[in-house]
DRENTORKOL-3810 file (N, C-alpha, C; in nm, 4 decimals):
REM DRENTORKOL-3810
@n.u->-0.4237; n.v->1.0185; n.w->-0.9117; ca.u->-0.3039; ca.v->0.9478; ca.w->-0.8705; c.u->-0.3254; c.v->0.8902; c.w->-0.7314
@n.u->-0.2764; n.v->0.7699; n.w->-0.7099; ca.u->-0.2829; ca.v->0.7058; ca.w->-0.5802; c.u->-0.1444; c.v->0.6942; c.w->-0.5196
@n.u->-0.1382; n.v->0.7097; n.w->-0.3901; ca.u->-0.0115; ca.v->0.6930; ca.w->-0.3187; c.u->-0.0240; c.v->0.5694; c.w->-0.2313
@n.u->0.0703; n.v->0.4783; n.w->-0.2465; ca.u->0.0751; ca.v->0.3588; ca.w->-0.1634; c.u->0.1835; c.v->0.3809; c.w->-0.0591
@n.u->0.1418; n.v->0.3880; n.w->0.0669; ca.u->0.2353; ca.v->0.3938; ca.w->0.1781; c.u->0.2532; c.v->0.2512; c.w->0.2280
@n.u->0.3754; n.v->0.2049; n.w->0.2330; ca.u->0.4041; ca.v->0.0653; ca.w->0.2651; c.u->0.5163; c.v->0.0567; c.w->0.3686
@n.u->0.5247; n.v->-0.0569; n.w->0.4350; ca.u->0.6312; ca.v->-0.0812; ca.w->0.5321; c.u->0.7599; c.v->-0.1030; c.w->0.4536
@n.u->0.8482; n.v->-0.0054; n.w->0.4566; ca.u->0.9691; ca.v->-0.0078; ca.w->0.3747; c.u->1.0708; c.v->-0.1130; c.w->0.4113
@n.u->1.0615; n.v->-0.1723; n.w->0.5298; ca.u->1.1572; ca.v->-0.2744; ca.w->0.5709; c.u->1.1010; c.v->-0.4157; c.w->0.5579
@n.u->0.9754; n.v->-0.4276; n.w->0.5196; ca.u->0.9074; ca.v->-0.5571; ca.w->0.5109; c.u->0.9313; c.v->-0.6212; c.w->0.3745
@n.u->0.9787; n.v->-0.7456; n.w->0.3746; ca.u->1.0023; ca.v->-0.8173; ca.w->0.2500; c.u->0.8754; c.v->-0.8369; c.w->0.1687
@n.u->0.7652; n.v->-0.8707; n.w->0.2343; ca.u->0.6382; ca.v->-0.8903; ca.w->0.1647; c.u->0.5888; c.v->-0.7596; c.w->0.1028
@n.u->0.5982; n.v->-0.6515; n.w->0.1778; ca.u->0.5529; ca.v->-0.5202; ca.w->0.1277; c.u->0.6358; c.v->-0.4770; c.w->0.0072
@n.u->0.7665; n.v->-0.5016; n.w->0.0126; ca.u->0.8527; ca.v->-0.4654; ca.w->-0.0992; c.u->0.8223; c.v->-0.5508; c.w->-0.2225
@n.u->0.7859; n.v->-0.6758; n.w->-0.2025; ca.u->0.7440; ca.v->-0.7602; ca.w->-0.3148; c.u->0.6133; c.v->-0.7073; c.w->-0.3736
@n.u->0.5238; n.v->-0.6617; n.w->-0.2863; ca.u->0.3972; ca.v->-0.6049; ca.w->-0.3326; c.u->0.4238; c.v->-0.4802; c.w->-0.4180
@n.u->0.5170; n.v->-0.3964; n.w->-0.3749; ca.u->0.5524; ca.v->-0.2763; ca.w->-0.4514; c.u->0.6074; c.v->-0.3161; c.w->-0.5887
@n.u->0.6959; n.v->-0.4148; n.w->-0.5933; ca.u->0.7489; ca.v->-0.4605; ca.w->-0.7229; c.u->0.6368; c.v->-0.5150; c.w->-0.8116
@n.u->0.5426; n.v->-0.5887; n.w->-0.7514; ca.u->0.4277; ca.v->-0.6415; ca.w->-0.8242; c.u->0.3459; c.v->-0.5276; c.w->-0.8854
@n.u->0.3181; n.v->-0.4256; n.w->-0.8053; ca.u->0.2399; ca.v->-0.3114; ca.w->-0.8549; c.u->0.3162; c.v->-0.2402; c.w->-0.9665
@n.u->0.4439; n.v->-0.2187; n.w->-0.9499; ca.u->0.5232; ca.v->-0.1530; ca.w->-1.0544; c.u->0.5164; c.v->-0.2308; c.w->-1.1863
@n.u->0.5189; n.v->-0.3633; n.w->-1.1786; ca.u->0.5125; ca.v->-0.4465; ca.w->-1.2996; c.u->0.3755; c.v->-0.4421; c.w->-1.3668
@n.u->0.2685; n.v->-0.4287; n.w->-1.2878; ca.u->0.1334; ca.v->-0.4403; ca.w->-1.3420; c.u->0.0588; c.v->-0.3067; c.w->-1.3503
@n.u->0.1307; n.v->-0.1995; n.w->-1.3393; ca.u->0.0714; ca.v->-0.0659; ca.w->-1.3460; c.u->0.1352; c.v->0.0117; c.w->-1.4615
@n.u->0.1038; n.v->-0.0277; n.w->-1.5862; ca.u->0.1718; ca.v->0.0346; ca.w->-1.7006; c.u->0.1429; c.v->0.1836; c.w->-1.7164
@n.u->0.0298; n.v->0.2312; n.w->-1.6638; ca.u->-0.0014; ca.v->0.3733; ca.w->-1.6727; c.u->0.0558; c.v->0.4514; c.w->-1.5547
@n.u->0.1152; n.v->0.3810; n.w->-1.4611; ca.u->0.1796; ca.v->0.4417; ca.w->-1.3437; c.u->0.0861; c.v->0.5368; c.w->-1.2691
@n.u->-0.0298; n.v->0.4840; n.w->-1.2310; ca.u->-0.1244; ca.v->0.5643; ca.w->-1.1528; c.u->-0.0851; c.v->0.5681; c.w->-1.0048
@n.u->0.0090; n.v->0.4827; n.w->-0.9651; ca.u->0.0511; ca.v->0.4784; ca.w->-0.8253; c.u->0.1891; c.v->0.5395; c.w->-0.8054
@n.u->0.2038; n.v->0.6026; n.w->-0.6911; ca.u->0.3330; ca.v->0.6478; ca.w->-0.6405; c.u->0.3525; c.v->0.5766; c.w->-0.5075
@n.u->0.4757; n.v->0.5733; n.w->-0.4598; ca.u->0.5075; ca.v->0.4945; ca.w->-0.3415; c.u->0.5877; c.v->0.5767; c.w->-0.2413
@n.u->0.5634; n.v->0.5488; n.w->-0.1147; ca.u->0.6414; ca.v->0.6099; ca.w->-0.0067; c.u->0.6365; c.v->0.5158; c.w->0.1132
@n.u->0.7489; n.v->0.4990; n.w->0.1818; ca.u->0.7488; ca.v->0.4108; ca.w->0.2985; c.u->0.6781; c.v->0.4752; c.w->0.4178
@n.u->0.6178; n.v->0.3910; n.w->0.4993; ca.u->0.5539; ca.v->0.4389; ca.w->0.6228; c.u->0.6566; c.v->0.5052; c.w->0.7147
@n.u->0.7813; n.v->0.4661; n.w->0.7014; ca.u->0.8875; ca.v->0.5199; ca.w->0.7862; c.u->0.9414; c.v->0.6543; c.w->0.7363
@n.u->0.8918; n.v->0.7013; n.w->0.6233; ca.u->0.9453; ca.v->0.8224; ca.w->0.5621; c.u->0.8792; c.v->0.9511; c.w->0.6080
@n.u->0.9405; n.v->1.0618; n.w->0.5695; ca.u->0.8906; ca.v->1.1953; ca.w->0.6057; c.u->0.7541; c.v->1.2239; c.w->0.5447
@n.u->0.7343; n.v->1.1819; n.w->0.4202; ca.u->0.6080; ca.v->1.2097; ca.w->0.3509; c.u->0.4900; c.v->1.1514; c.w->0.4282
@n.u->0.5015; n.v->1.0260; n.w->0.4731; ca.u->0.3909; ca.v->0.9657; ca.w->0.5472; c.u->0.3755; c.v->1.0306; c.w->0.6842
@n.u->0.4843; n.v->1.0588; n.w->0.7509; ca.u->0.4747; ca.v->1.1231; ca.w->0.8831; c.u->0.4015; c.v->1.2562; c.w->0.8724
@n.u->0.4323; n.v->1.3347; n.w->0.7702; ca.u->0.3630; ca.v->1.4624; ca.w->0.7497; c.u->0.2150; c.v->1.4395; c.w->0.7180
@n.u->0.1883; n.v->1.3410; n.w->0.6328; ca.u->0.0500; ca.v->1.3137; ca.w->0.5937; c.u->-0.0323; c.v->1.2642; c.w->0.7131
@n.u->0.0230; n.v->1.1748; n.w->0.7928; ca.u->-0.0515; ca.v->1.1100; ca.w->0.9012; c.u->-0.0662; c.v->1.1969; c.w->1.0253
@n.u->0.0132; n.v->1.3021; n.w->1.0335; ca.u->0.0105; ca.v->1.3878; ca.w->1.1525; c.u->-0.1314; c.v->1.4380; c.w->1.1808
@n.u->-0.1798; n.v->1.4062; n.w->1.2991; ca.u->-0.3103; ca.v->1.4529; ca.w->1.3427; c.u->-0.4285; c.v->1.3758; c.w->1.2862
@n.u->-0.4022; n.v->1.2752; n.w->1.2031; ca.u->-0.5116; ca.v->1.1962; ca.w->1.1462; c.u->-0.5318; c.v->1.0709; c.w->1.2307
@n.u->-0.6484; n.v->1.0600; n.w->1.2881; ca.u->-0.6793; ca.v->0.9468; ca.w->1.3754; c.u->-0.6688; c.v->0.8159; c.w->1.2979
@n.u->-0.6036; n.v->0.7189; n.w->1.3585; ca.u->-0.5910; ca.v->0.5871; ca.w->1.2988; c.u->-0.4730; c.v->0.5707; c.w->1.2044
@n.u->-0.4070; n.v->0.6796; n.w->1.1675; ca.u->-0.2933; ca.v->0.6687; ca.w->1.0762; c.u->-0.1606; c.v->0.6892; c.w->1.1471
@n.u->-0.1585; n.v->0.7739; n.w->1.2463; ca.u->-0.0345; ca.v->0.8012; ca.w->1.3165; c.u->0.0179; c.v->0.6732; c.w->1.3803
@n.u->0.1385; n.v->0.6355; n.w->1.3462; ca.u->0.1974; ca.v->0.5131; ca.w->1.3995; c.u->0.1520; c.v->0.3884; c.w->1.3257
@n.u->0.0875; n.v->0.4043; n.w->1.2118; ca.u->0.0360; ca.v->0.2907; ca.w->1.1364; c.u->0.1498; c.v->0.2034; c.w->1.0847
@n.u->0.1276; n.v->0.0734; n.w->1.0864; ca.u->0.2219; ca.v->-0.0181; ca.w->1.0226; c.u->0.1498; c.v->-0.1006; c.w->0.9155
@n.u->0.0316; n.v->-0.0555; n.w->0.8760; ca.u->-0.0484; ca.v->-0.1234; ca.w->0.7742; c.u->-0.0353; c.v->-0.0518; c.w->0.6405
@n.u->-0.0678; n.v->-0.1238; n.w->0.5362; ca.u->-0.0719; ca.v->-0.0650; ca.w->0.4035; c.u->-0.1762; c.v->0.0464; c.w->0.4022
@n.u->-0.1381; n.v->0.1618; n.w->0.3486; ca.u->-0.2288; ca.v->0.2766; ca.w->0.3393; c.u->-0.2271; c.v->0.3245; c.w->0.1945
@n.u->-0.3464; n.v->0.3404; n.w->0.1361; ca.u->-0.3579; ca.v->0.3926; ca.w->0.0000; c.u->-0.4381; c.v->0.5213; c.w->0.0071
@n.u->-0.3836; n.v->0.6262; n.w->-0.0523; ca.u->-0.4508; ca.v->0.7557; ca.w->-0.0542; c.u->-0.4719; c.v->0.7948; c.w->-0.1998
@n.u->-0.5984; n.v->0.8213; n.w->-0.2344; ca.u->-0.6322; ca.v->0.8707; ca.w->-0.3675; c.u->-0.6535; c.v->1.0199; c.w->-0.3582
@n.u->-0.5800; n.v->1.0916; n.w->-0.4379; ca.u->-0.5967; ca.v->1.2364; ca.w->-0.4443; c.u->-0.7288; c.v->1.2621; c.w->-0.5153
@n.u->-0.8327; n.v->1.2772; n.w->-0.4383; ca.u->-0.9678; ca.v->1.2914; ca.w->-0.4934; c.u->-0.9961; c.v->1.4372; c.w->-0.5283
@n.u->-1.1128; n.v->1.4583; n.w->-0.5814; ca.u->-1.1539; ca.v->1.5916; ca.w->-0.6221; c.u->-1.2042; c.v->1.6748; c.w->-0.5057
@n.u->-1.3255; n.v->1.7232; n.w->-0.5169; ca.u->-1.3822; ca.v->1.8188; ca.w->-0.4218; c.u->-1.3952; c.v->1.7650; c.w->-0.2803
@n.u->-1.4180; n.v->1.6360; n.w->-0.2651; ca.u->-1.4393; ca.v->1.5780; ca.w->-0.1328; c.u->-1.3113; c.v->1.5536; c.w->-0.0550
@n.u->-1.1980; n.v->1.5842; n.w->-0.1123; ca.u->-1.0709; ca.v->1.5581; ca.w->-0.0458; c.u->-1.0226; c.v->1.4168; c.w->-0.0762
@n.u->-0.9078; n.v->1.3812; n.w->-0.0232; ca.u->-0.8509; ca.v->1.2498; ca.w->-0.0541; c.u->-0.9315; c.v->1.1363; c.w->0.0087
@n.u->-0.9329; n.v->1.0245; n.w->-0.0598; ca.u->-0.9947; ca.v->0.9028; ca.w->-0.0076; c.u->-0.8826; c.v->0.8165; c.w->0.0493
@n.u->-0.8988; n.v->0.7692; n.w->0.1712; ca.u->-0.7952; ca.v->0.6930; ca.w->0.2414; c.u->-0.8458; c.v->0.5518; c.w->0.2672
@n.u->-0.7615; n.v->0.4537; n.w->0.2329; ca.u->-0.7949; ca.v->0.3132; ca.w->0.2533; c.u->-0.6811; c.v->0.2458; c.w->0.3285
@n.u->-0.7152; n.v->0.1591; n.w->0.4219; ca.u->-0.6129; ca.v->0.0877; ca.w->0.4994; c.u->-0.6420; c.v->-0.0624; c.w->0.4980
@n.u->-0.5389; n.v->-0.1378; n.w->0.5265; ca.u->-0.5454; ca.v->-0.2826; ca.w->0.5422; c.u->-0.6090; c.v->-0.3508; c.w->0.4205
@n.u->-0.7084; n.v->-0.4355; n.w->0.4418; ca.u->-0.7686; ca.v->-0.5125; ca.w->0.3332; c.u->-0.8291; c.v->-0.4269; c.w->0.2247
@n.u->-0.8919; n.v->-0.3196; n.w->0.2644; ca.u->-0.9538; ca.v->-0.2305; ca.w->0.1663; c.u->-0.8474; c.v->-0.1628; c.w->0.0797
@n.u->-0.7302; n.v->-0.1363; n.w->0.1352; ca.u->-0.6208; ca.v->-0.0776; ca.w->0.0582; c.u->-0.5743; c.v->-0.1747; c.w->-0.0507
@n.u->-0.5640; n.v->-0.3022; n.w->-0.0147; ca.u->-0.5243; ca.v->-0.4033; ca.w->-0.1125; c.u->-0.6271; c.v->-0.4092; c.w->-0.2259
@n.u->-0.7549; n.v->-0.4065; n.w->-0.1906; ca.u->-0.8605; ca.v->-0.4090; ca.w->-0.2924; c.u->-0.8504; c.v->-0.2900; c.w->-0.3864
@n.u->-0.8259; n.v->-0.1723; n.w->-0.3312; ca.u->-0.8160; ca.v->-0.0515; ca.w->-0.4137; c.u->-0.7012; c.v->-0.0616; c.w->-0.5133
@n.u->-0.5906; n.v->-0.1209; n.w->-0.4709; ca.u->-0.4771; ca.v->-0.1362; ca.w->-0.5617; c.u->-0.5100; c.v->-0.2394; c.w->-0.6701
@n.u->-0.5570; n.v->-0.3578; n.w->-0.6283; ca.u->-0.5872; ca.v->-0.4634; ca.w->-0.7256; c.u->-0.6892; c.v->-0.4186; c.w->-0.8289
@n.u->-0.7856; n.v->-0.3429; n.w->-0.7856; ca.u->-0.8916; ca.v->-0.2964; ca.w->-0.8747; c.u->-0.8364; c.v->-0.2130; c.w->-0.9897
@n.u->-0.7265; n.v->-0.1451; n.w->-0.9675; ca.u->-0.6731; ca.v->-0.0541; ca.w->-1.0688; c.u->-0.5560; c.v->-0.1130; c.w->-1.1490
@n.u->-0.5183; n.v->-0.2362; n.w->-1.1168; ca.u->-0.4099; ca.v->-0.2993; ca.w->-1.1913; c.u->-0.4658; c.v->-0.3783; c.w->-1.3085
@n.u->-0.4011; n.v->-0.3636; n.w->-1.4201; ca.u->-0.4445; ca.v->-0.4343; ca.w->-1.5404; c.u->-0.4439; c.v->-0.5855; c.w->-1.5142
@n.u->-0.5614; n.v->-0.6475; n.w->-1.5359; ca.u->-0.5721; ca.v->-0.7919; ca.w->-1.5213; c.u->-0.6060; c.v->-0.8397; c.w->-1.3811
@n.u->-0.6166; n.v->-0.7509; n.w->-1.2837; ca.u->-0.6427; ca.v->-0.7938; ca.w->-1.1459; c.u->-0.7728; c.v->-0.7394; c.w->-1.0886
@n.u->-0.8490; n.v->-0.6644; n.w->-1.1677; ca.u->-0.9769; ca.v->-0.6124; ca.w->-1.1191; c.u->-1.0709; c.v->-0.7261; c.w->-1.0824
@n.u->-1.0602; n.v->-0.8398; n.w->-1.1546; ca.u->-1.1479; ca.v->-0.9533; ca.w->-1.1270; c.u->-1.1204; c.v->-1.0106; c.w->-0.9884
@n.u->-0.9947; n.v->-1.0204; n.w->-0.9511; ca.u->-0.9591; ca.v->-1.0686; ca.w->-0.8174; c.u->-1.0145; c.v->-0.9743; c.w->-0.7109
@n.u->-1.0036; n.v->-0.8455; n.w->-0.7346; ca.u->-1.0593; ca.v->-0.7472; ca.w->-0.6406; c.u->-1.2101; c.v->-0.7648; c.w->-0.6284
@n.u->-1.2764; n.v->-0.7893; n.w->-0.7413; ca.u->-1.4217; ca.v->-0.8099; ca.w->-0.7395; c.u->-1.4574; c.v->-0.9332; c.w->-0.6575
@n.u->-1.3828; n.v->-1.0407; n.w->-0.6735; ca.u->-1.4075; ca.v->-1.1619; ca.w->-0.5947; c.u->-1.3854; c.v->-1.1370; c.w->-0.4451
@n.u->-1.2783; n.v->-1.0680; n.w->-0.4117; ca.u->-1.2478; ca.v->-1.0419; ca.w->-0.2706; c.u->-1.3501; c.v->-0.9488; c.w->-0.2063
@n.u->-1.4133; n.v->-0.8653; n.w->-0.2863; ca.u->-1.5151; ca.v->-0.7739; ca.w->-0.2317; c.u->-1.6398; c.v->-0.8478; c.w->-0.1828
@n.u->-1.6524; n.v->-0.9743; n.w->-0.2205; ca.u->-1.7629; ca.v->-1.0566; ca.w->-0.1710; c.u->-1.7508; c.v->-1.0745; c.w->-0.0195
@n.u->-1.6267; n.v->-1.0798; n.w->0.0273; ca.u->-1.6036; ca.v->-1.0966; ca.w->0.1718; c.u->-1.6440; c.v->-0.9699; c.w->0.2460
@n.u->-1.7079; n.v->-0.9842; n.w->0.3600; ca.u->-1.7343; ca.v->-0.8654; ca.w->0.4420; c.u->-1.6014; c.v->-0.8046; c.w->0.4862
@n.u->-1.5976; n.v->-0.6739; n.w->0.4989; ca.u->-1.4736; ca.v->-0.6048; ca.w->0.5342; c.u->-1.4081; c.v->-0.6601; c.w->0.6612
@n.u->-1.4818; n.v->-0.6919; n.w->0.7672; ca.u->-1.4148; ca.v->-0.7499; ca.w->0.8853; c.u->-1.3412; c.v->-0.8810; c.w->0.8540
@n.u->-1.3960; n.v->-0.9631; n.w->0.7652; ca.u->-1.3284; ca.v->-1.0877; ca.w->0.7259; c.u->-1.2026; c.v->-1.0574; c.w->0.6448
@n.u->-1.2135; n.v->-0.9635; n.w->0.5541; ca.u->-1.0995; ca.v->-0.9248; ca.w->0.4723; c.u->-0.9882; c.v->-0.8675; c.w->0.5600
@n.u->-1.0251; n.v->-0.7833; n.w->0.6549; ca.u->-0.9255; ca.v->-0.7273; ca.w->0.7461; c.u->-0.8649; c.v->-0.8352; c.w->0.8361
@n.u->-0.9439; n.v->-0.9347; n.w->0.8741; ca.u->-0.8917; ca.v->-1.0450; ca.w->0.9542; c.u->-0.7838; c.v->-1.1194; c.w->0.8750
@n.u->-0.8116; n.v->-1.1477; n.w->0.7456; ca.u->-0.7120; ca.v->-1.2128; ca.w->0.6599; c.u->-0.5876; c.v->-1.1259; c.w->0.6448
@n.u->-0.6107; n.v->-0.9969; n.w->0.6239; ca.u->-0.4985; ca.v->-0.9042; ca.w->0.6113; c.u->-0.4135; c.v->-0.9084; c.w->0.7387
@n.u->-0.4781; n.v->-0.8999; n.w->0.8537; ca.u->-0.4062; ca.v->-0.9003; ca.w->0.9816; c.u->-0.3304; c.v->-1.0305; c.w->1.0043
@n.u->-0.3884; n.v->-1.1419; n.w->0.9625; ca.u->-0.3224; ca.v->-1.2721; ca.w->0.9759; c.u->-0.1906; c.v->-1.2736; c.w->0.8985
@n.u->-0.1948; n.v->-1.2250; n.w->0.7756; ca.u->-0.0731; ca.v->-1.2183; ca.w->0.6938; c.u->0.0224; c.v->-1.1137; c.w->0.7512
@n.u->-0.0296; n.v->-0.9975; n.w->0.7875; ca.u->0.0544; ca.v->-0.8882; ca.w->0.8370; c.u->0.1274; c.v->-0.9263; c.w->0.9659
@n.u->0.0608; n.v->-0.9997; n.w->1.0526; ca.u->0.1218; ca.v->-1.0401; ca.w->1.1789; c.u->0.2426; c.v->-1.1305; c.w->1.1558
@n.u->0.2390; n.v->-1.2064; n.w->1.0487; ca.u->0.3455; ca.v->-1.3034; ca.w->1.0207; c.u->0.4374; c.v->-1.2627; c.w->0.9060
@n.u->0.4239; n.v->-1.1400; n.w->0.8562; ca.u->0.4953; ca.v->-1.1004; ca.w->0.7344; c.u->0.6467; c.v->-1.1027; c.w->0.7488
@n.u->0.7000; n.v->-1.0611; n.w->0.8626; ca.u->0.8457; ca.v->-1.0618; ca.w->0.8791; c.u->0.8979; c.v->-1.2050; c.w->0.8857
@n.u->0.8252; n.v->-1.2917; n.w->0.9537; ca.u->0.8664; ca.v->-1.4312; ca.w->0.9658; c.u->0.8598; c.v->-1.5007; c.w->0.8292
@n.u->0.7567; n.v->-1.4699; n.w->0.7510; ca.u->0.7374; ca.v->-1.5342; ca.w->0.6218; c.u->0.8306; c.v->-1.4805; c.w->0.5133
@n.u->0.8507; n.v->-1.3499; n.w->0.5099; ca.u->0.9226; ca.v->-1.2874; ca.w->0.3977; c.u->1.0443; c.v->-1.2065; c.w->0.4377
@n.u->1.0743; n.v->-1.2002; n.w->0.5655; ca.u->1.1940; ca.v->-1.1296; ca.w->0.6099; c.u->1.1733; c.v->-0.9815; c.w->0.6339
@n.u->1.2763; n.v->-0.9232; n.w->0.6904; ca.u->1.2774; ca.v->-0.7810; ca.w->0.7251; c.u->1.4176; c.v->-0.7293; c.w->0.6979
@n.u->1.4260; n.v->-0.6165; n.w->0.6309; ca.u->1.5577; ca.v->-0.5590; ca.w->0.6025; c.u->1.5904; c.v->-0.4515; c.w->0.7061
@n.u->1.7156; n.v->-0.4163; n.w->0.7122; ca.u->1.7613; ca.v->-0.3180; ca.w->0.8107; c.u->1.7210; c.v->-0.1762; c.w->0.7739
@n.u->1.6964; n.v->-0.1520; n.w->0.6446; ca.u->1.6581; ca.v->-0.0180; ca.w->0.6014; c.u->1.5521; c.v->-0.0272; c.w->0.4923
@n.u->1.4925; n.v->0.0861; n.w->0.4604; ca.u->1.3870; ca.v->0.0902; ca.w->0.3588; c.u->1.4412; c.v->0.0574; c.w->0.2205
@n.u->1.3551; n.v->0.0072; n.w->0.1381; ca.u->1.3867; ca.v->-0.0281; ca.w->0.0006; c.u->1.4339; c.v->0.0948; c.w->-0.0765
@n.u->1.5399; n.v->0.0784; n.w->-0.1519; ca.u->1.5897; ca.v->0.1845; ca.w->-0.2386; c.u->1.5437; c.v->0.1558; c.w->-0.3811
@n.u->1.4704; n.v->0.2482; n.w->-0.4414; ca.u->1.4236; ca.v->0.2247; ca.w->-0.5788; c.u->1.5406; c.v->0.2259; c.w->-0.6775
@n.u->1.5245; n.v->0.1484; n.w->-0.7853; ca.u->1.6257; ca.v->0.1483; ca.w->-0.8902; c.u->1.6173; c.v->0.2815; c.w->-0.9644
@n.u->1.7104; n.v->0.3071; n.w->-1.0524; ca.u->1.7120; ca.v->0.4327; ca.w->-1.1275; c.u->1.5832; c.v->0.4594; c.w->-1.2025
@n.u->1.5295; n.v->0.3570; n.w->-1.2713; ca.u->1.4050; ca.v->0.3724; ca.w->-1.3475; c.u->1.2853; c.v->0.3929; c.w->-1.2552
@n.u->1.2889; n.v->0.3300; n.w->-1.1397; ca.u->1.1763; ca.v->0.3386; ca.w->-1.0459; c.u->1.1730; c.v->0.4700; c.w->-0.9686
@n.u->1.2843; n.v->0.5376; n.w->-0.9581; ca.u->1.3004; ca.v->0.6555; ca.w->-0.8742; c.u->1.1871; c.v->0.7584; c.w->-0.8913
@n.u->1.1422; n.v->0.7783; n.w->-1.0129; ca.u->1.0404; ca.v->0.8809; ca.w->-1.0380; c.u->0.9041; c.v->0.8469; c.w->-0.9797
@n.u->0.8839; n.v->0.7210; n.w->-0.9392; ca.u->0.7555; ca.v->0.6800; ca.w->-0.8809; c.u->0.7573; c.v->0.6777; c.w->-0.7286
@n.u->0.8711; n.v->0.7096; n.w->-0.6695; ca.u->0.8853; ca.v->0.7096; ca.w->-0.5245; c.u->0.8919; c.v->0.8532; c.w->-0.4739
@n.u->0.8174; n.v->0.8791; n.w->-0.3685; ca.u->0.8051; ca.v->1.0155; ca.w->-0.3163; c.u->0.8991; c.v->1.0440; c.w->-0.2004
@n.u->0.9557; n.v->0.9419; n.w->-0.1433; ca.u->1.0450; ca.v->0.9580; ca.w->-0.0273; c.u->1.1731; c.v->0.8840; c.w->-0.0504
END
């Protein structure tokens, strides 16, 4: 199972969550806002995550512990596991990670201006509730 930690007040991030919910028929992803208790507990003491405002994907891995992906690499990890979007992830993997992160940062820097910002975190609908952890 993968957990997608997202900016709960960001219009673009909330659209991304709706996109994943639509294209994840096996429901391998769960969701929690970066502003929530679950992420604060998870990020506590982890370098680079505390105070994060970037997309964070955590895979509950086996013996090696969880695998953590942020920014561009997090987007790739999600796309790779969505039905019909693995090809896009494969194409994007051609880009060196610094280039991918640069693109991610360009969009992230302008996300509120482009897609808006809400006063509070997204509330899941009744059907979606079981996929949200916070």
